[in-house]
C-alpha positions as a printed Julia matrix, in Angstrom:
260×3 Matrix{Float64}:
 130.79  44.46  96.64
 132.31  47.94  96.56
 134.4   49.83  94.06
 134.32  47.23  91.32
 136.51  48.24  88.4
 136.6   46.65  84.96
 140.12  45.45  84.31
 139.4   44.26  80.79
 136.66  44.75  78.27
 134.33  41.85  77.65
 135.32  40.42  74.32
 131.78  39.73  73.33
 132.54  39.05  69.84
 132.05  42.49  69.61
 132.26  43.24  72.74
 135.82  44.31  72.47
 136.07  43.77  68.72
 139.25  41.73  68.83
 138.48  38.83  66.56
 138.74  40.34  63.1
 137.14  42.89  60.84
 133.87  43.7   62.47
 132.29  42.04  65.44
 128.98  40.96  66.84
 127.59  41.25  70.3
 126.01  38.45  72.18
 122.64  39.62  73.49
 122.29  40.33  77.15
 118.53  40.81  77.08
 116.31  38.83  79.38
 115.44  35.6   77.52
 111.96  34.09  77.76
 111.43  32.29  81.03
 111.45  28.56  80.42
 108.69  26.34  81.81
 109.47  25.62  85.43
 111.93  28.5   85.66
 111.86  31.19  88.31
 108.69  33.21  88.82
 110.19  35.11  91.75
 109.45  38.73  90.91
 112.35  40.06  92.98
 114.75  37.83  91.05
 113.25  38.71  87.67
 113.18  42.49  88.18
 116.67  42.67  89.64
 118.11  40.43  86.92
 116.57  42.64  84.24
 117.95  45.75  85.9
 121.34  44.11  86.35
 121.56  43.23  82.66
 120.69  46.8   81.75
 123.48  48.08  83.97
 125.88  45.6   82.34
 124.97  47.02  78.94
 125.66  50.51  80.25
 128.99  49.51  81.79
 127.85  50.2   85.36
 129.33  47.05  86.8
 129.14  48.01  90.49
 125.38  48.47  90.32
 124.96  45.49  87.98
 126.7   43.21  90.46
 124.51  44.45  93.3
 121.29  43.91  91.35
 122.3   40.48  90.1
 123.45  39.45  93.57
 120.04  40.5   94.9
 118.4   38.42  92.18
 120.46  35.36  93.1
 119.78  35.86  96.8
 116.06  35.84  96.01
 116.39  32.81  93.75
 119.77  31.01  93.56
 118.44  28.92  90.66
 117.47  31.78  88.33
 119.39  31.11  85.12
 119.15  34.64  83.74
 120.78  36.09  86.84
 123.65  33.62  86.53
 124.1   34.63  82.89
 124.22  38.29  83.9
 126.65  37.65  86.73
 128.9   35.75  84.3
 128.99  38.81  82.04
 129.96  41.02  84.98
 132.79  38.74  86.06
 133.98  38.43  82.47
 134.25  42.19  82.2
 136.07  42.25  85.52
 138.6   39.76  84.14
 137.66  37.04  86.6
 137.27  34.14  84.14
 136.93  31.33  86.69
 133.93  33.01  88.32
 132.48  33.95  84.94
 132.7   30.4   83.64
 131.12  29.02  86.79
 128.08  31.26  86.31
 127.84  30.58  82.55
 127.79  26.84  83.19
 125.22  27.2   85.93
 122.96  29.33  83.71
 123.02  26.72  80.95
 122.58  23.85  83.4
 119.5   25.52  84.85
 118.03  26.46  81.47
 119.47  24.37  78.62
 117.29  26.27  76.16
 118.8   29.67  76.98
 120.37  30.56  73.62
 121.52  33.96  74.92
 123.6   32.31  77.65
 124.95  29.76  75.16
 125.98  32.55  72.78
 127.6   34.54  75.56
 129.46  31.47  76.8
 130.62  30.77  73.25
 132.03  34.29  73.07
 133.8   33.75  76.38
 135.37  30.49  75.19
 136.49  31.83  71.82
 138.1   34.84  73.46
 140.28  32.4   75.39
 141.28  30.33  72.39
 138.89  27.48  73.12
 137.64  27.61  69.55
 135.84  24.31  69.06
 134.12  24.55  72.43
 132.96  28.05  71.6
 131.62  27.09  68.18
 129.8   24.16  69.77
 127.84  26.52  72.02
 126.99  28.84  69.12
 125.58  25.85  67.25
 123.57  24.83  70.31
 122.09  28.32  70.33
 120.9   28.13  66.71
 119.39  24.69  67.26
 116.73  26.36  69.4
 113.82  27.17  67.01
 112.69  29.94  69.36
 116.02  31.81  69.23
 115.46  35.05  67.37
 119.13  35.9   66.66
 120.59  32.94  64.73
 122.57  35.3   62.49
 124.39  36.55  65.57
 125.39  33.06  66.69
 126.49  32.04  63.19
 128.52  35.24  62.83
 130.22  34.72  66.16
 131.05  31.17  65.09
 132.62  32.63  61.95
 134.64  35.13  63.95
 135.75  32.32  66.22
 136.93  30.31  63.21
 138.82  33.36  61.92
 140.6   33.59  65.23
 141.87  30.07  64.6
 142.87  30.9   61.02
 140.13  28.74  59.5
 138.89  31.01  56.72
 136.89  28.34  54.92
 135.06  27.44  58.11
 134.5   31.12  58.85
 133.01  31.7   55.41
 130.59  28.81  55.88
 129.31  30.36  59.09
 129.06  33.88  57.65
 127.05  32.54  54.72
 124.76  30.74  57.17
 124.34  34.03  59.04
 123.33  35.8   55.86
 120.85  33.08  55.0
 119.29  33.69  58.41
 119.44  37.48  58.03
 120.66  38.92  54.69
 121.06  42.34  56.33
 123.37  41.31  59.19
 126.13  43.91  58.91
 129.01  42.12  60.63
 128.63  39.06  58.44
 128.45  41.23  55.31
 131.61  43.1   56.25
 133.53  39.93  56.97
 132.41  38.4   53.69
 133.66  41.54  51.93
 137.01  41.08  53.65
 137.25  37.39  52.8
 136.27  38.05  49.2
 138.91  40.77  48.91
 141.58  38.45  50.3
 140.51  35.83  47.74
 140.93  38.47  44.98
 137.2   38.31  44.24
 136.91  42.07  44.01
 133.48  42.37  42.43
 132.03  40.09  45.08
 133.8   42.15  47.74
 132.25  45.31  46.33
 128.83  43.67  46.36
 129.1   42.73  50.01
 130.39  46.2   50.83
 127.46  47.84  49.06
 125.04  45.67  51.03
 126.9   46.55  54.24
 126.58  50.28  53.51
 122.81  49.89  53.25
 122.48  48.56  56.79
 125.45  49.88  58.8
 127.5   53.0   59.32
 131.09  52.99  58.16
 133.96  52.77  60.61
 137.66  53.23  59.94
 138.23  49.59  59.08
 135.3   49.33  56.68
 136.35  52.55  54.93
 139.91  51.28  54.5
 138.59  48.0   53.12
 136.33  49.89  50.73
 139.28  51.97  49.54
 141.34  48.87  48.83
 138.47  47.22  46.98
 137.85  50.23  44.77
 141.55  50.62  44.05
 141.59  47.08  42.71
 138.53  47.81  40.58
 139.96  51.1   39.32
 137.23  53.45  40.55
 139.26  56.54  41.44
 136.2   58.62  42.35
 135.06  56.03  44.88
 138.58  55.84  46.3
 138.72  59.62  46.71
 135.29  59.76  48.36
 136.06  56.98  50.83
 139.52  58.39  51.56
 137.99  61.78  52.34
 135.57  60.19  54.79
 138.33  58.19  56.46
 140.63  61.19  56.93
 137.82  63.47  58.09
 136.17  61.11  60.56
 139.11  59.02  61.77
 142.2   61.22  61.4
 144.2   59.41  64.1
 143.25  55.85  63.19
 145.74  53.18  62.08
 143.78  52.95  58.83
 144.3   56.63  58.07
 148.0   56.16  58.7
 147.99  53.24  56.24
 146.14  55.4   53.73
 148.74  58.15  53.98
 151.58  55.65  53.77
 150.03  54.31  50.6
 150.46  57.71  48.95
 147.24  59.59  49.71
 147.68  62.98  51.42
């Protein structure tokens, strides 16, 4: 396949960051090979390389490697998962879904594929289906990223306007990993919207310990500290926002709110 061009970014719930404040990426690493799964070295090596090229955005080469893997072993679940990610980024959803389903059919314990498929479904408004696959992922006791799946479920719920459901999932994510930045940031946002400003500050402080600020987190921090009356904190955060993200929508909102 020549001259592949990405026509849309993969909305891995982070992946193009479209679901709300913050986002979380579904892992594209090679999952453990299930008992009875492929031991074809050509398939394994090319699938691993293909996934690495997907992460780097080199979709032409990724497709070639993953196609080689599937030619060597048409039943290698990891290669199907990788090919689904490529087609998703190329905005070919029918082909992407076909490969996601095949990956999960071949390896029902592949939590990475389930998480990625959940992201795919939520991005297309198929909320309950997407959440179902995130929950399947966390049911696997060997899955090492349950906070990711719970957070993506929360983001999916936010997309549907279900803030209570989203909060339940974000809290579950933080029980699994108290330092998971995307969940912390979204809990800060939800707390702010609920006028629970001290709680919002607490989540923001925890977020700052584990993640770097972006324009949206800085703007949220400014709004929280305004409500709590800490002018020094507002000034400090505003300075960072204007210096690091001068052309962002959040900086425009800051200026419109009276800060120059």
